[in-house]
N, C-alpha and C positions, 0 to 999 in steps of 0.2 A: 610547144607552143604558150604567145606571151598572152600574160592574165593582163585584159585592160582594166586601169585603174586609173583613167586620167576620167576625174570629177568625181572620183570616191575618196575624195582623202578624209579622215574624219579628224583629225587633231588636225588643223591647218597652221603655221603662226597671225593669219587672219585673224582667229575664230573668235578672240579676245575683244574686236572690235566692237560685235554685236553683242558681246555681255557692255560693256561703257556704255555704248548706245541708249540701252536700255534702262544703265541705271544714270546717265545724264538724263535719258530722255523723261522717263519717271519722275526729278526732279524739278525738273524744270518746267513739265508741262501740270507740275503739280501744284506747282510755286505759283505760275499761273494764276491757275483756275483763285486759288489762296487770297491772293492781292488781288484779280480780279473781283471775285463777292466782295472785300472789304473793302475795298472803292467804292463801290455801286452801293452798299448798302450803309455805310458808316457816310456815304453823301445826304444818304437821307434820315440816316439820324442827327446831324448837323440843322438842314432843314427842320426836321419836326420838333429838336429841341430851339429853334426860336419861341414859334407858336404855344409850348407846352413842357415849358423846364423840367418839369417834375416827374415827364419819361424819359428820360436820356439814359439810366443805368437800367431798366428796366427794357431797352429796345436794342439793347448791345450783344442780345442772346445772335442775330446775324454774324455778326463781325464776327461772336467767340468761333461760331459755326462752319464761318469760313476761313478764319488760324488754324484750324484741327486738320483740313485738307493739306498746308504743307506737310503737318505731322504723318501724314498717310504715304506720301510722298518720300521721306526722309527714311519711312521706317525699309518702304519695298528698295529702294535705293542702297540701303545699306547691306540688306541680306544680298541683296545681287552684289554688290563687290564685293563684298567676305567668298564668294563660291567663286571667281575669280581666281584660278589657279597659275601662278608663274610658270615659266617653263621650268623645266629638270636641271639637276645637277650636270647634266651631261651635254644639255642644247636639246635636250626631245619634248615635244610640248605636250602639255597636258590637259590643256584645255578644248574641248569637241564643239564641230559647229553646233553639234545638237543644244551643251549647255546656250552655246552665243543664241540662236533662234529660241532657246524657251525663256532665257533672259529677257533680251530684244520683244516678244509677245507679252512678257511680264509687267514690262517697263512702261509700257506703250496702252498698255490693259486698266492700269492703276494710274499712268497719267491721263491718261487721255478722258477716265470716268472722275478723275478730278476735278479735271477744267471744266467738265459738265459742269457736276453741281457746282464751282461756285460761280461760273454764267446764271446757274437756275438762284442760288444761293442769295447770291447779289439784288439780281431784279428784283424775287420777294421779298427780300430784305427791304430795300430802298421804297416799292408801292405801300409795303405793309405798314413802314412806320409813319412813313407820313399820314396813313389813312388815320393808324392809330391816333397821332396827334389831333388830327383836325374832330377826330369824332369827339376825343377828350376834351377841345376847348368848343364844344357845340359850334364848330365852323367859323367862329373869331379868330381876330388877329391879334398880333399883341401890340400895334401902335390904332386898334379901336379903342373908344373910349366904352365907358362901362351900358349904359344904349346905345352904341350905334352897331350896327352890321347883321350878318342875317343869322343871328345864332339859332332863331326857328327851326332853320330846315334843317337841321343833324341833330335834332332832336334838346335843344337848350346849352347852355355853356356847364361848365364841369360835370360832364356825362360821363365820367370815367368808367362808372362799370358797363355801361352797351358798350363800349371801347374795348374791353374785354374778349366781349364776344371773337372783334375782329381778330384781336391778340392771337384767341385760342387758335384761332382757324390758321392764322400765321403762321405759326408754332408746329402746327402737322403737319400745314406744307413745306417746311425747313426742313423737319427730323424726313418727310420722305425724300426730300432734295440728296439732306446730306446721305440718308441709305445710297443714294449711287453709287458716290466715291467710297460706298462702307463694299458696298458688291465689287466694285473693283479691284478693290482692296485682300479681299479674301480670295479671287481668282490669282490673283497676283504671285500670295503668299504659298499654293496650290500648285502650278505652274513652276515655282521655282526649285519647287521640292525635289523636280525633275534632273535626274545627271543621268551623262556618261561620262564612264572613265577612260580619258586614254591610255592603252597599255594595260 
Protein backbone atom coordinates (compact mmCIF):
# COMPACT_ATOMS: atom_id res chain seq x y z
CA UNK A 1 0.00 0.00 0.00
CA UNK A 2 1.30 3.45 -0.94
CA UNK A 3 1.71 6.05 1.80
CA UNK A 4 -0.27 9.24 1.22
CA UNK A 5 2.11 12.21 1.37
CA UNK A 6 0.26 14.79 -0.77
CA UNK A 7 -0.01 18.11 1.05
CA UNK A 8 2.14 16.80 3.89
CA UNK A 9 5.57 18.03 2.83
CA UNK A 10 7.23 19.60 5.86
CA UNK A 11 10.24 21.17 4.16
CA UNK A 12 9.33 22.38 0.66
CA UNK A 13 11.48 24.77 -1.32
CA UNK A 14 8.87 27.54 -1.12
CA UNK A 15 8.82 27.65 2.70
CA UNK A 16 11.35 30.48 2.77
CA UNK A 17 8.83 32.72 1.01
CA UNK A 18 6.76 32.89 4.21
CA UNK A 19 9.82 33.66 6.32
CA UNK A 20 10.97 36.49 4.11
CA UNK A 21 7.42 37.82 3.88
CA UNK A 22 7.36 37.95 7.67
CA UNK A 23 10.69 39.79 7.86
CA UNK A 24 9.89 42.30 5.11
CA UNK A 25 6.30 42.80 6.26
CA UNK A 26 7.46 43.51 9.79
CA UNK A 27 9.98 46.10 8.64
CA UNK A 28 7.63 47.76 6.17
CA UNK A 29 4.63 47.98 8.51
CA UNK A 30 6.65 49.16 11.51
CA UNK A 31 8.43 51.80 9.41
CA UNK A 32 5.07 52.89 8.06
CA UNK A 33 3.73 53.28 11.60
CA UNK A 34 6.87 55.14 12.65
CA UNK A 35 6.67 57.52 9.69
CA UNK A 36 2.94 58.05 10.20
CA UNK A 37 3.37 58.93 13.87
CA UNK A 38 6.34 61.19 13.16
CA UNK A 39 4.45 63.00 10.42
CA UNK A 40 1.34 63.70 12.48
CA UNK A 41 3.20 64.64 15.67
CA UNK A 42 5.77 66.68 13.72
CA UNK A 43 3.05 68.76 12.09
CA UNK A 44 1.60 69.41 15.54
CA UNK A 45 4.98 70.48 16.95
CA UNK A 46 5.61 72.84 14.03
CA UNK A 47 2.17 74.38 14.43
CA UNK A 48 2.60 74.72 18.19
CA UNK A 49 6.07 76.24 17.74
CA UNK A 50 4.59 79.26 15.98
CA UNK A 51 2.57 80.28 19.03
CA UNK A 52 4.80 78.89 21.80
CA UNK A 53 8.43 78.56 20.60
CA UNK A 54 9.74 77.76 24.09
CA UNK A 55 7.88 74.45 24.11
CA UNK A 56 9.35 72.92 20.96
CA UNK A 57 12.08 70.85 22.62
CA UNK A 58 9.77 69.75 25.42
CA UNK A 59 7.15 68.54 22.97
CA UNK A 60 9.28 66.39 20.68
CA UNK A 61 8.51 63.37 22.90
CA UNK A 62 5.81 62.03 20.51
CA UNK A 63 8.28 62.18 17.62
CA UNK A 64 10.89 60.23 19.58
CA UNK A 65 8.33 57.63 20.64
CA UNK A 66 7.17 57.20 17.05
CA UNK A 67 10.76 56.73 15.92
CA UNK A 68 11.24 53.84 18.34
CA UNK A 69 8.59 51.84 16.47
CA UNK A 70 10.93 51.40 13.52
CA UNK A 71 13.56 49.97 15.86
CA UNK A 72 11.08 47.35 17.08
CA UNK A 73 10.47 46.25 13.50
CA UNK A 74 14.19 46.20 12.77
CA UNK A 75 14.89 43.93 15.76
CA UNK A 76 12.23 41.38 14.80
CA UNK A 77 13.17 41.48 11.10
CA UNK A 78 16.83 40.78 11.86
CA UNK A 79 15.90 37.89 14.16
CA UNK A 80 13.62 36.37 11.52
CA UNK A 81 16.14 36.82 8.72
CA UNK A 82 18.92 35.18 10.71
CA UNK A 83 16.67 32.20 11.47
CA UNK A 84 15.97 31.48 7.79
CA UNK A 85 18.35 28.69 6.84
CA UNK A 86 19.60 28.08 3.28
CA UNK A 87 19.38 24.68 1.57
CA UNK A 88 21.94 22.05 2.53
CA UNK A 89 25.02 21.15 0.50
CA UNK A 90 23.17 18.21 -1.07
CA UNK A 91 20.28 20.45 -2.16
CA UNK A 92 17.93 19.33 0.59
CA UNK A 93 15.68 21.92 2.18
CA UNK A 94 16.44 22.80 5.80
CA UNK A 95 13.71 25.40 6.35
CA UNK A 96 10.27 24.02 7.17
CA UNK A 97 6.80 25.39 6.52
CA UNK A 98 6.33 25.41 10.29
CA UNK A 99 9.17 27.93 10.60
CA UNK A 100 7.82 29.91 7.67
CA UNK A 101 4.35 30.26 9.17
CA UNK A 102 5.78 31.11 12.59
CA UNK A 103 8.02 33.81 11.14
CA UNK A 104 5.17 35.22 9.05
CA UNK A 105 2.98 35.39 12.15
CA UNK A 106 5.77 37.03 14.16
CA UNK A 107 6.39 39.63 11.47
CA UNK A 108 2.72 40.50 11.09
CA UNK A 109 2.26 40.64 14.87
CA UNK A 110 5.05 43.16 15.38
CA UNK A 111 4.43 45.09 12.16
CA UNK A 112 0.70 45.60 12.59
CA UNK A 113 1.12 46.46 16.28
CA UNK A 114 3.67 49.14 15.38
CA UNK A 115 1.40 50.46 12.64
CA UNK A 116 -1.51 50.83 15.06
CA UNK A 117 0.73 52.38 17.71
CA UNK A 118 2.19 54.83 15.19
CA UNK A 119 -1.23 56.08 14.17
CA UNK A 120 -2.26 56.44 17.80
CA UNK A 121 0.91 58.28 18.79
CA UNK A 122 0.57 60.61 15.80
CA UNK A 123 -3.01 61.62 16.55
CA UNK A 124 -2.45 62.02 20.30
CA UNK A 125 0.84 63.86 19.76
CA UNK A 126 -0.67 66.23 17.21
CA UNK A 127 -3.65 67.19 19.35
CA UNK A 128 -1.64 67.18 22.59
CA UNK A 129 1.18 69.50 21.59
CA UNK A 130 -1.20 71.92 19.87
CA UNK A 131 -3.32 72.04 23.03
CA UNK A 132 -0.19 72.49 25.15
CA UNK A 133 0.89 75.48 23.04
CA UNK A 134 -2.52 77.12 23.28
CA UNK A 135 -2.73 76.55 27.02
CA UNK A 136 0.81 77.81 27.65
CA UNK A 137 0.18 81.04 25.74
CA UNK A 138 -3.28 81.55 27.23
CA UNK A 139 -4.97 81.20 23.85
CA UNK A 140 -3.00 84.09 22.36
CA UNK A 141 -1.66 84.04 18.81
CA UNK A 142 1.79 85.26 17.82
CA UNK A 143 0.37 88.07 15.68
CA UNK A 144 -1.73 89.61 18.46
CA UNK A 145 -0.51 92.67 20.33
CA UNK A 146 -0.21 92.66 24.12
CA UNK A 147 -3.65 94.17 24.70
CA UNK A 148 -5.56 92.17 22.06
CA UNK A 149 -6.88 88.66 21.88
CA UNK A 150 -8.86 86.34 24.06
CA UNK A 151 -6.34 85.57 26.75
CA UNK A 152 -8.95 85.33 29.49
CA UNK A 153 -10.58 82.30 27.85
CA UNK A 154 -7.63 80.13 28.85
CA UNK A 155 -6.81 81.63 32.21
CA UNK A 156 -4.29 84.29 31.24
CA UNK A 157 -1.17 84.45 29.13
CA UNK A 158 1.97 82.41 29.81
CA UNK A 159 -0.03 79.89 31.79
CA UNK A 160 2.74 77.28 31.61
CA UNK A 161 2.01 75.65 34.94
CA UNK A 162 -1.57 74.87 33.96
CA UNK A 163 -0.38 73.56 30.59
CA UNK A 164 1.91 71.07 32.37
CA UNK A 165 -1.16 69.18 33.58
CA UNK A 166 -2.20 68.73 29.97
CA UNK A 167 1.36 67.68 29.13
CA UNK A 168 1.37 64.96 31.80
CA UNK A 169 -1.93 63.61 30.52
CA UNK A 170 -0.56 63.54 26.99
CA UNK A 171 2.54 61.65 28.15
CA UNK A 172 0.44 58.99 29.86
CA UNK A 173 -1.61 58.46 26.71
CA UNK A 174 1.57 58.26 24.63
CA UNK A 175 3.12 55.70 26.98
CA UNK A 176 0.12 53.42 26.74
CA UNK A 177 0.06 53.87 22.96
CA UNK A 178 3.72 52.83 22.79
CA UNK A 179 2.87 49.81 24.92
CA UNK A 180 0.74 48.47 22.05
CA UNK A 181 3.87 48.13 19.93
CA UNK A 182 5.81 46.68 22.85
CA UNK A 183 3.18 43.96 23.27
CA UNK A 184 3.53 43.06 19.60
CA UNK A 185 7.32 42.97 19.94
CA UNK A 186 7.18 40.63 22.93
CA UNK A 187 4.78 38.20 21.24
CA UNK A 188 6.85 38.29 18.03
CA UNK A 189 10.02 37.43 19.96
CA UNK A 190 8.26 34.52 21.67
CA UNK A 191 6.90 33.26 18.35
CA UNK A 192 10.29 33.46 16.64
CA UNK A 193 11.80 31.09 19.21
CA UNK A 194 9.63 28.18 18.01
CA UNK A 195 11.20 26.17 15.22
CA UNK A 196 11.18 22.81 13.49
CA UNK A 197 14.46 21.53 12.08
CA UNK A 198 14.16 19.51 8.89
CA UNK A 199 15.92 16.17 8.69
